[in-house]
Wavefront OBJ file of the C-alpha trace (Angstrom):
o trace
v 0.011 0.188 -0.181
v 2.740 2.579 0.917
v 4.714 1.811 -2.204
v 1.875 3.008 -4.347
v 1.717 6.323 -2.394
v 2.660 9.435 -4.697
v 3.133 12.545 -2.798
v 3.478 15.974 -4.202
v 5.262 18.666 -2.451
v 4.403 22.386 -3.333
v 5.406 25.869 -1.767
v 3.896 29.212 -2.970
v 6.766 30.869 -5.199
v 7.143 33.802 -2.799
v 8.554 31.544 -0.220
v 11.969 30.335 -0.980
v 12.413 28.370 2.070
v 12.373 24.960 0.542
v 15.095 23.195 2.551
v 12.331 21.363 4.471
v 10.779 20.011 1.235
v 14.100 18.874 0.050
v 14.697 17.026 3.110
v 11.251 15.367 3.173
v 11.805 14.338 -0.361
v 15.191 12.903 0.450
v 13.677 11.059 3.244
v 10.826 9.547 1.128
v 13.526 8.521 -1.707
v 15.513 6.548 0.985
v 12.272 4.674 1.653
v 11.732 3.741 -1.949
v 9.030 6.402 -2.662
v 9.349 9.358 -4.952
v 7.934 12.909 -4.218
v 6.646 15.078 -6.847
v 8.142 18.728 -6.392
v 6.173 21.227 -7.972
v 7.867 23.120 -10.666
v 8.110 26.960 -10.810
v 4.957 27.148 -12.807
v 2.924 25.316 -10.195
v 4.455 27.259 -7.150
v 3.469 30.622 -9.085
v 0.050 29.195 -9.424
v -0.149 28.329 -5.828
v -0.003 32.003 -5.031
v -3.624 32.404 -6.535
v -5.130 28.796 -7.167
v -8.615 30.706 -7.498
v -7.719 32.184 -10.752
v -8.748 29.720 -13.744
v -5.521 29.663 -15.624
v -3.716 28.992 -12.110
v -6.131 26.360 -11.521
v -5.472 24.568 -14.921
v -1.607 24.405 -13.963
v -2.229 22.899 -10.427
v -4.696 20.297 -11.842
v -2.355 19.389 -14.650
v 0.606 18.825 -12.038
v -1.737 16.917 -9.550
v -3.345 14.614 -12.186
v -0.029 14.510 -14.447
v 2.044 13.193 -11.595
v -1.084 11.027 -10.290
v -0.909 12.444 -6.764
v -2.887 10.976 -4.006
v -1.169 13.216 -1.079
v 0.128 16.728 -1.057
v 2.185 18.659 1.299
v 1.941 22.553 1.266
v 4.694 24.522 2.783
v 4.744 28.257 3.757
v 7.381 29.636 6.297
v 6.716 33.214 6.022
v 3.896 35.384 7.677
v 1.360 32.780 9.603
v -1.649 34.731 8.661
v -0.519 34.741 4.847
v 0.234 30.945 5.373
v -3.267 30.097 6.553
v -4.978 32.355 3.725
v -2.740 30.568 1.107
v -3.341 27.184 2.384
v -6.959 27.834 2.548
v -7.343 29.205 -0.984
v -5.410 25.950 -2.182
v -7.605 23.722 -0.026
v -10.554 25.475 -1.532
v -9.417 24.900 -5.171
v -8.923 21.236 -4.505
v -12.477 21.051 -3.143
v -13.978 23.060 -6.076
v -12.119 21.085 -8.648
v -13.185 17.930 -7.293
v -9.823 16.647 -6.571
v -10.309 15.883 -2.849
v -11.255 12.062 -2.258
v -14.299 13.060 -0.580
v -15.459 14.660 -3.693
v -14.540 11.698 -5.713
v -10.838 12.801 -6.596
v -7.760 10.940 -5.745
v -6.085 13.290 -3.147
v -6.767 11.548 0.127
v -4.298 13.342 2.477
v -3.279 16.946 2.911
v -0.115 18.148 5.167
v 1.068 21.630 5.964
v 4.515 22.571 6.809
v 4.858 26.214 8.386
v 5.915 28.189 11.398
v 4.446 26.854 14.793
v 1.820 29.888 14.616
v 0.834 29.007 11.037
v 0.435 25.352 12.099
v -1.823 26.443 15.159
v -4.123 28.630 12.672
v -4.185 25.796 10.033
v -5.122 23.111 12.750
v -8.047 25.250 14.241
v -9.618 25.498 10.609
v -8.433 22.225 9.195
v -8.324 19.720 11.770
v -8.012 16.683 9.418
v -4.609 18.071 8.021
v -1.354 16.703 9.427
v 1.113 19.376 10.557
v 4.918 19.568 10.074
v 6.478 22.175 12.375
v 9.658 21.766 11.737
v 11.188 19.682 14.511
v 10.247 16.325 13.586
v 12.537 13.349 13.480
v 12.588 11.182 10.479
v 10.628 8.492 12.116
v 8.089 11.313 13.323
v 7.774 12.421 9.517
v 7.003 8.974 8.620
v 4.272 8.694 11.200
v 2.757 11.766 10.076
v 2.661 10.946 6.638
v 1.002 7.496 7.502
v 3.799 5.555 6.350
v 5.165 2.416 8.250
v 8.641 2.853 9.941
v 9.745 -0.276 8.439
v 10.176 1.478 5.203
v 13.246 3.182 6.414
v 16.455 1.296 5.406
v 18.280 -0.439 8.022
v 21.339 1.991 8.003
v 18.986 5.034 8.124
v 16.790 3.176 10.994
v 19.994 2.524 12.976
v 20.843 6.367 12.945
v 17.438 7.295 13.498
v 17.369 4.763 16.452
v 20.298 6.486 18.368
v 18.538 9.940 18.179
v 15.120 8.469 19.063
v 16.646 6.608 22.127
v 18.371 9.878 23.446
v 15.085 11.821 22.879
v 13.201 9.065 24.705
v 15.971 9.409 27.294
v 15.195 13.225 27.491
v 11.578 13.006 27.954
v 11.862 10.452 30.885
v 14.365 12.794 32.688
v 12.123 15.994 32.098
v 8.771 14.187 33.058
v 10.547 12.749 36.212
v 11.518 16.175 37.272
v 14.538 15.236 39.484
v 16.506 17.992 37.809
v 14.848 20.554 39.781
v 16.863 19.630 42.772
v 20.095 19.965 41.202
v 22.343 22.068 43.274
v 25.089 24.589 42.521
v 28.802 23.226 42.518
v 31.193 24.404 45.148
v 34.340 25.708 43.317
v 35.299 28.401 45.966
v 38.562 26.526 46.477
v 39.693 27.236 42.900
v 42.647 29.600 42.823
v 41.704 33.402 43.011
v 38.050 32.347 42.802
v 35.735 35.335 41.782
v 38.853 37.609 41.824
v 40.892 39.288 38.956
v 43.304 36.606 37.732
v 40.673 33.853 38.020
v 40.429 32.122 34.676
v 39.378 29.198 32.631
v 42.647 27.179 32.946
v 42.488 27.415 36.725
v 38.804 26.435 36.955
v 39.359 23.443 34.785
v 42.325 22.238 36.579
v 40.361 22.557 40.045
v 37.495 20.545 38.525
v 39.481 17.926 37.424
v 41.287 17.291 40.590
v 38.137 17.194 42.352
v 35.925 15.218 39.799
v 33.710 18.155 39.281
v 31.067 18.680 36.553
v 31.969 20.657 33.491
v 31.954 24.392 33.629
v 28.519 25.661 32.542
v 28.440 28.633 30.439
v 25.305 30.545 29.321
v 24.646 33.513 26.820
v 22.239 35.960 27.896
v 21.454 39.675 26.969
v 17.935 41.563 27.384
v 17.027 44.152 24.820
v 14.555 47.029 25.892
v 13.747 50.199 24.048
v 15.366 52.317 26.728
v 19.078 51.606 26.797
v 19.956 52.097 30.175
v 16.962 50.255 31.492
v 18.381 47.436 29.646
v 21.925 47.662 31.106
v 20.492 48.152 34.626
v 18.323 44.879 34.114
v 21.324 42.937 32.946
v 23.445 44.050 35.748
v 20.628 42.792 38.005
v 20.579 39.296 36.102
v 24.280 39.095 36.562
v 23.967 39.571 40.416
v 21.147 36.862 40.551
v 23.035 34.258 38.466
v 26.165 35.103 40.347
v 24.293 34.455 43.641
v 22.709 31.407 42.292
v 25.942 29.522 41.779
v 24.453 27.421 38.898
v 26.218 29.391 36.105
v 30.103 29.495 36.011
v 30.551 31.525 32.805
v 28.357 34.570 31.996
v 28.583 35.195 28.265
v 27.487 38.732 27.504
v 24.989 38.961 24.812
v 25.834 42.411 23.595
v 23.877 44.225 20.812
v 24.788 45.079 17.357
v 25.625 48.483 18.060
v 27.638 47.519 20.968
v 29.762 45.259 18.641
v 30.043 47.712 15.595
v 29.687 51.295 17.071
v 31.037 51.075 20.414
v 32.067 54.377 21.685
v 30.134 56.244 19.026
v 26.945 58.689 19.258
v 23.980 56.097 18.721
v 21.290 58.862 18.620
v 19.018 57.753 15.837
v 20.486 54.442 15.008
v 18.461 51.197 14.909
v 19.712 48.463 16.927
v 19.385 44.786 17.093
v 18.734 42.432 19.967
v 20.968 41.984 22.869
v 22.008 44.049 25.744
v 23.079 47.551 24.419
v 26.469 48.380 26.430
v 27.922 51.708 25.288
v 30.711 52.444 27.816
v 33.794 50.761 29.417
v 32.167 51.580 32.772
v 29.152 49.764 31.949
v 31.397 46.695 31.315
v 32.959 47.119 34.526
v 29.667 47.228 36.684
v 28.729 44.288 34.807
v 31.816 42.254 35.689
v 31.498 43.548 39.395
v 27.959 42.270 39.736
v 28.709 38.902 38.263
v 31.382 37.740 40.667
v 32.225 35.287 41.225
v 31.321 34.059 37.482
v 33.793 34.390 34.933
v 32.642 36.776 32.199
v 33.134 36.891 28.364
v 31.587 38.531 25.251
v 31.358 38.890 21.608
v 34.252 40.278 19.623
v 33.426 43.671 17.907
v 32.834 43.919 14.230
v 35.183 47.162 14.125
v 38.004 48.187 15.839
v 38.523 44.670 17.052
v 42.008 44.797 18.826
v 41.007 47.852 20.852
v 37.760 46.285 21.977
v 39.807 43.299 22.933
v 42.058 45.492 25.283
v 38.887 47.060 26.780
v 37.465 43.564 27.419
v 40.633 42.507 29.401
v 40.732 45.979 31.421
v 37.041 46.098 32.435
v 35.768 42.208 32.665
v 38.879 40.355 32.972
v 37.436 38.272 29.850
v 37.607 34.669 30.563
v 38.370 34.085 26.994
v 38.133 35.919 23.452
v 36.213 34.861 20.579
v 36.941 35.698 17.033
v 35.107 34.645 13.877
v 37.960 35.476 11.168
v 35.988 35.264 7.995
v 32.644 36.150 9.546
v 30.909 39.014 11.253
v 31.594 41.633 8.546
v 30.547 42.357 5.155
v 30.305 38.762 4.252
v 27.156 38.111 6.423
v 26.027 41.767 6.923
v 27.241 41.821 10.699
v 29.916 44.475 10.535
v 31.508 47.089 8.128
v 34.920 45.305 7.519
v 35.783 43.771 4.164
v 36.664 40.077 4.585
v 40.533 41.012 4.330
v 40.168 44.029 6.827
v 38.393 41.674 9.081
v 41.144 39.130 8.953
v 43.704 41.597 9.158
v 41.892 43.136 12.463
v 41.472 39.770 13.970
v 45.174 38.933 13.379
v 46.154 42.102 15.446
v 43.606 41.100 18.017
v 45.121 37.504 18.215
v 48.599 39.075 18.651
v 47.245 40.872 21.581
v 45.419 37.999 23.043
v 48.560 35.978 22.789
v 50.238 38.634 24.934
v 47.893 38.291 27.823
v 47.826 34.454 27.759
v 43.958 34.312 27.734
v 42.328 31.379 25.790
v 40.848 32.083 22.090
v 37.583 30.664 20.973
v 37.624 30.597 16.930
v 33.952 31.118 16.423
v 34.184 29.808 12.964
v 32.968 26.096 11.732
v 29.264 26.465 12.490
v 29.071 29.524 10.515
v 30.113 27.873 7.576
v 27.560 25.159 8.482
v 24.865 27.766 8.676
v 25.462 28.662 5.079
v 25.170 25.139 3.771
v 28.923 24.058 4.017
v 29.527 20.231 3.736
v 31.094 18.390 6.781
v 34.542 18.301 5.373
v 34.346 22.276 5.311
v 33.153 22.260 8.806
v 35.974 20.089 10.038
v 38.822 21.604 7.877
v 37.820 25.425 8.675
v 38.020 24.485 12.247
v 41.375 23.150 12.028
v 42.641 25.950 9.856
v 41.277 28.429 12.230
v 43.081 26.595 15.130
v 46.271 26.301 13.252
v 46.101 30.013 12.619
v 45.682 30.770 16.279
v 48.454 28.780 17.167
v 50.772 30.403 14.631
v 49.640 33.842 15.933
v 50.768 32.745 19.575
v 47.641 31.568 21.236
v 48.672 29.148 23.964
v 45.012 27.672 24.709
v 42.133 27.263 22.467
v 38.306 26.794 23.412
v 36.972 24.532 20.809
v 33.310 25.023 20.252
v 31.469 22.265 18.658
v 27.861 23.096 17.542
v 25.602 20.017 17.333
v 22.504 19.425 15.459
v 23.580 21.894 12.876
v 21.776 21.661 10.256
v 18.896 20.255 12.286
v 18.632 16.882 10.110
v 22.108 15.970 11.009
v 22.156 12.302 12.519
v 23.549 12.096 15.935
v 26.058 9.554 14.617
v 27.318 11.900 12.229
v 27.442 14.898 14.569
v 29.855 12.527 16.640
v 31.920 11.991 13.722
v 32.094 15.727 13.025
v 33.146 16.554 16.589
v 35.574 13.800 16.948
v 37.243 14.488 13.410
v 37.623 18.087 14.465
v 38.879 17.606 17.738
v 41.082 14.754 16.655
v 42.922 17.168 14.167
v 42.940 20.095 16.650
v 44.346 18.061 19.440
v 47.044 17.035 17.092
v 48.203 20.719 17.511
v 48.515 20.089 21.212
v 52.074 20.156 22.892
v 54.009 22.420 25.127
v 52.520 25.703 25.167
v 49.204 24.870 23.503
v 46.283 23.149 25.156
v 42.546 22.668 23.726
v 39.399 22.793 25.951
v 36.354 21.251 24.337
v 33.090 23.103 24.628
v 30.012 21.320 22.875
v 26.641 23.021 22.530
v 23.197 22.293 20.962
v 22.261 24.069 17.676
v 19.528 26.820 18.087
v 17.626 25.489 15.135
v 17.332 21.995 16.834
v 14.902 23.206 19.582
v 11.049 22.944 19.485
v 8.813 25.482 20.482
v 6.914 23.065 22.580
v 8.206 23.127 26.092
v 8.511 19.615 27.109
v 9.858 18.769 23.816
v 12.447 21.352 23.960
v 13.630 20.525 27.419
v 13.794 16.712 26.282
v 15.945 17.969 23.394
v 18.299 19.874 25.680
v 18.611 16.579 27.664
v 19.052 14.655 24.391
v 21.919 16.906 23.195
v 23.570 16.675 26.344
v 23.845 13.011 26.355
v 25.402 13.563 22.597
v 27.850 15.972 24.200
v 28.892 13.309 26.645
v 29.312 10.569 23.800
v 31.974 12.664 21.988
v 34.568 11.449 24.436
v 32.660 8.933 26.425
v 35.753 7.118 27.988
v 36.844 10.539 29.607
v 34.710 11.816 32.263
v 36.533 15.091 32.479
v 35.361 15.778 28.951
v 33.769 18.139 28.069
v 35.554 20.845 29.980
v 32.716 23.435 29.228
v 29.332 23.199 28.163
v 27.711 26.061 26.267
v 24.178 25.611 27.691
v 21.622 26.834 25.260
v 18.557 27.445 27.138
v 15.462 25.421 26.194
v 13.232 28.353 25.508
v 15.284 29.933 22.773
v 13.285 28.745 20.029
v 10.422 30.945 21.425
v 12.524 33.846 22.749
v 15.611 35.165 24.594
v 16.536 33.417 27.925
v 16.313 35.177 31.264
v 18.039 33.966 34.603
v 15.052 31.503 35.583
v 15.255 29.800 32.231
v 19.088 29.620 31.990
v 19.273 28.176 35.544
v 16.632 25.478 34.829
v 18.445 24.606 31.456
v 21.537 24.135 33.518
v 19.818 21.893 35.901
v 18.656 19.854 33.154
v 21.858 19.568 31.482
v 23.606 18.828 34.755
v 21.139 15.907 35.580
v 21.206 14.821 32.025
v 24.995 14.179 32.335
v 24.964 12.521 35.714
v 22.113 10.133 34.475
v 23.375 9.250 31.245
v 26.934 8.483 32.687
v 25.160 6.212 35.210
v 23.135 4.587 32.422
v 26.269 3.725 30.383
v 28.152 2.399 33.308
v 25.530 0.019 34.106
v 25.171 -1.091 30.360
v 21.835 0.440 29.866
v 22.774 2.628 27.078
v 25.671 1.845 24.411
v 28.989 3.119 24.725
v 29.258 5.141 21.540
v 33.038 5.276 21.893
v 33.414 2.101 20.067
v 30.483 2.257 17.806
v 31.680 0.819 14.358
v 29.623 3.216 12.314
v 30.804 6.436 14.162
v 34.433 5.129 14.052
v 34.192 4.577 10.117
v 32.338 7.971 9.661
v 35.186 9.833 11.677
v 37.908 8.336 9.927
v 36.501 9.099 6.437
v 35.624 12.514 7.502
v 38.903 13.301 9.207
v 40.849 11.764 5.847
v 38.629 14.342 3.762
v 39.357 17.243 6.012
v 43.082 16.263 5.786
v 42.924 16.195 2.067
v 41.478 19.650 1.977
v 44.067 20.857 4.405
v 47.120 19.165 2.241
v 45.797 20.765 -0.976
v 45.562 24.290 0.882
v 48.913 23.977 2.222
v 50.340 22.903 -1.269
v 48.642 25.630 -3.228
v 48.353 28.728 -0.784
v 51.360 30.575 -0.127
v 51.671 31.178 3.671
v 48.191 29.739 4.279
v 47.986 30.517 8.036
v 48.138 34.352 7.707
v 45.293 36.882 6.901
v 46.037 36.774 3.225
v 46.368 33.063 3.000
v 42.729 32.783 4.949
v 41.327 35.093 2.477
v 42.557 33.015 -0.644
v 41.537 29.857 1.001
v 38.168 31.108 0.959
v 38.301 33.004 -2.491
v 39.581 29.871 -4.156
v 36.834 27.515 -3.139
v 38.525 25.116 -0.846
v 35.512 25.717 1.770
v 31.942 25.328 0.104
v 29.346 27.791 0.984
v 26.499 27.484 -1.261
v 24.105 29.612 0.719
v 26.164 32.560 1.088
v 24.013 35.609 1.016
v 26.463 38.501 0.247
v 29.708 38.877 -1.583
v 28.535 35.887 -3.692
v 30.570 37.402 -6.743
v 33.713 37.976 -4.694
v 33.592 34.361 -3.465
v 31.957 32.594 -6.299
v 34.209 29.734 -6.240
v 32.985 28.944 -2.817
v 29.426 29.436 -3.690
v 29.804 27.274 -6.719
v 29.366 23.948 -5.127
v 25.973 22.369 -4.115
v 25.494 20.481 -0.863
v 22.724 17.930 0.257
v 21.901 15.909 3.343
v 22.913 11.942 2.614
v 22.807 9.397 5.243
v 22.438 12.275 7.931
v 25.636 14.072 6.824
v 26.159 17.131 4.598
v 27.920 16.266 1.525
v 29.195 18.413 -1.756
v 27.107 16.892 -4.510
v 26.919 17.579 -8.354
v 23.842 18.364 -10.361
v 22.344 14.788 -10.212
v 22.728 14.809 -6.473
v 25.782 12.384 -6.492
v 28.364 13.194 -3.788
v 31.458 14.990 -5.387
v 34.833 13.628 -3.901
v 36.632 15.868 -1.693
v 39.745 15.420 -3.711
v 38.031 16.538 -6.768
v 36.917 19.516 -5.145
v 40.461 20.278 -3.729
v 41.986 19.790 -7.143
v 39.582 22.632 -8.610
v 40.226 25.014 -5.634
v 43.972 24.402 -5.933
v 43.975 25.151 -9.805
v 41.808 28.411 -9.033
v 44.491 29.382 -6.369
v 47.308 28.953 -8.847
v 45.544 30.848 -11.517
v 44.157 33.642 -9.559
v 46.894 34.407 -7.166
v 49.789 32.783 -9.233
v 51.827 31.032 -6.524
v 52.162 27.761 -5.007
v 52.781 26.762 -1.305
v 56.345 25.349 -0.710
v 56.637 23.654 2.313
v 54.687 23.985 5.513
l 1 2 3 4 5 6 7 8 9 10 11 12 13 14 15 16 17 18 19 20 21 22 23 24 25 26 27 28 29 30 31 32 33 34 35 36 37 38 39 40 41 42 43 44 45 46 47 48 49 50 51 52 53 54 55 56 57 58 59 60 61 62 63 64 65 66 67 68 69 70 71 72 73 74 75 76 77 78 79 80 81 82 83 84 85 86 87 88 89 90 91 92 93 94 95 96 97 98 99 100 101 102 103 104 105 106 107 108 109 110 111 112 113 114 115 116 117 118 119 120 121 122 123 124 125 126 127 128 129 130 131 132 133 134 135 136 137 138 139 140 141 142 143 144 145 146 147 148 149 150 151 152 153 154 155 156 157 158 159 160 161 162 163 164 165 166 167 168 169 170 171 172 173 174 175 176 177 178 179 180 181 182 183 184 185 186 187 188 189 190 191 192 193 194 195 196 197 198 199 200 201 202 203 204 205 206 207 208 209 210 211 212 213 214 215 216 217 218 219 220 221 222 223 224 225 226 227 228 229 230 231 232 233 234 235 236 237 238 239 240 241 242 243 244 245 246 247 248 249 250 251 252 253 254 255 256 257 258 259 260 261 262 263 264 265 266 267 268 269 270 271 272 273 274 275 276 277 278 279 280 281 282 283 284 285 286 287 288 289 290 291 292 293 294 295 296 297 298 299 300 301 302 303 304 305 306 307 308 309 310 311 312 313 314 315 316 317 318 319 320 321 322 323 324 325 326 327 328 329 330 331 332 333 334 335 336 337 338 339 340 341 342 343 344 345 346 347 348 349 350 351 352 353 354 355 356 357 358 359 360 361 362 363 364 365 366 367 368 369 370 371 372 373 374 375 376 377 378 379 380 381 382 383 384 385 386 387 388 389 390 391 392 393 394 395 396 397 398 399 400 401 402 403 404 405 406 407 408 409 410 411 412 413 414 415 416 417 418 419 420 421 422 423 424 425 426 427 428 429 430 431 432 433 434 435 436 437 438 439 440 441 442 443 444 445 446 447 448 449 450 451 452 453 454 455 456 457 458 459 460 461 462 463 464 465 466 467 468 469 470 471 472 473 474 475 476 477 478 479 480 481 482 483 484 485 486 487 488 489 490 491 492 493 494 495 496 497 498 499 500 501 502 503 504 505 506 507 508 509 510 511 512 513 514 515 516 517 518 519 520 521 522 523 524 525 526 527 528 529 530 531 532 533 534 535 536 537 538 539 540 541 542 543 544 545 546 547 548 549 550 551 552 553 554 555 556 557 558 559 560 561 562 563 564 565 566 567 568 569 570 571 572 573 574 575 576 577 578 579 580 581 582 583 584 585 586 587 588 589 590 591 592 593 594 595 596 597 598 599 600 601 602 603 604 605 606 607 608 609 610 611 612 613 614 615 616 617 618 619 620 621 622 623 624 625
């Protein structure tokens, strides 16, 4: 019965968000079913299906492809989503295409923002809804398809994810996390005073077998700037007194990052706390004690801001994005080359302080469609650049669940491949701290599900180095509510309690054999080895064809030559045409570079093409490393 299903997928042409449809089509293909994606003409017609000409186009698509089920996607304004779906539904009914009117279309599905889904559910209760946070198995359930259709390999990947989510649901429903108490770290050297730092806190925790340090990122935005800063000072005091949070990460506003020290009169600001003076940073540090404090880098005057952060908040560690947070993503005024030069100057200063650096890099490539080999290679290149610039300790942030459809086993492979390459740089004078986090896009707007996902992602973090209970050293706790809005102290502390309880419970289950030890999982080991080899191939090609690759000029040429794939880059596409020329797709839970037919492109082929571009465009070759 399922094998005869013919499902059509359509989105009104005004909405270009079709990644969800592509993912669903790929899922169906893996199950041996084909989805009929509506072409441009039919998507245009879906904007006004009541018009006779458009109705004929849609009928031709539905009847020509023999559709018995149709999925309708709209991820823009919720009320527009309801209006467009209602018009489409009315057309199907009037045209006699619905099964109850004698037609062949027996099932309808709607995919959209949660508010749109609520509106559609109220008016069309018979329509199955895709809110965007469904697992592959849940998608099959919604489509009325048996889970047995999923191939064995994909079923195994899905099972790991489903089991962790079930673990999370059980933990949240039990509610024991609410009794999690603060960790006493007061015997750490210089605790809560200037000179306290990440290395001392981590060493103290290892000696005493304490849980990882908990970091959270917060920053309220209010129309009145001074009110927002005063509120954040209050938040800092509350969190410092609470004792659950170890590292307060200041979510500063866009103007704080790009126009610090300027007159902001009449300028629009983004979200985050709008800190405008060094004195305000100083008051926040004082309020936050005994927590460590850190914040974003600037997007202009980066070295000068780094100095100010040292002076005013004794910053726990710095974070730099290298290619990002400039013109390439609309986050700052610098060109990419200017950004790299400023970041290099900032790194020289950071190295002089002995403070750690967090290269805020790989997930920014992933946000823009990069394949997994790019994710790993870019993280290694950033770490190597930091070491070359004299940085002595590195905070390696690993963002999991990005993109959202990534299988957990592939997340483990990405994390381990990156960690393995970067740990290869360790030695006297260079140490690496692992800091995993959940991906923002992973979380549901449903409260219980989001809390369960937080626990599930924590289990995934612990499986990165399952044999080492001192790993990870830091957890960046993304609050469960962040799919719905910014976190406040209450949400942050509840999220820390869930994370801490999930970590303890999952480790106990592993020790008792009730959950598998993913450290020896053959599929993860195989994927890790493959991904590490692909990333090494990219790095080797870079070092062979880019003169002085670990310099600002070298980093620019790496991206401009196309070694890193970023197909969904939104700006500077002409300048970085070689990087945007590659297409990517999700295959077997991983993001791979693909050709026009959807077949994977070997990394060696892409590396050869990029190396040739580098030689042709920059007229030089790398000699030695």
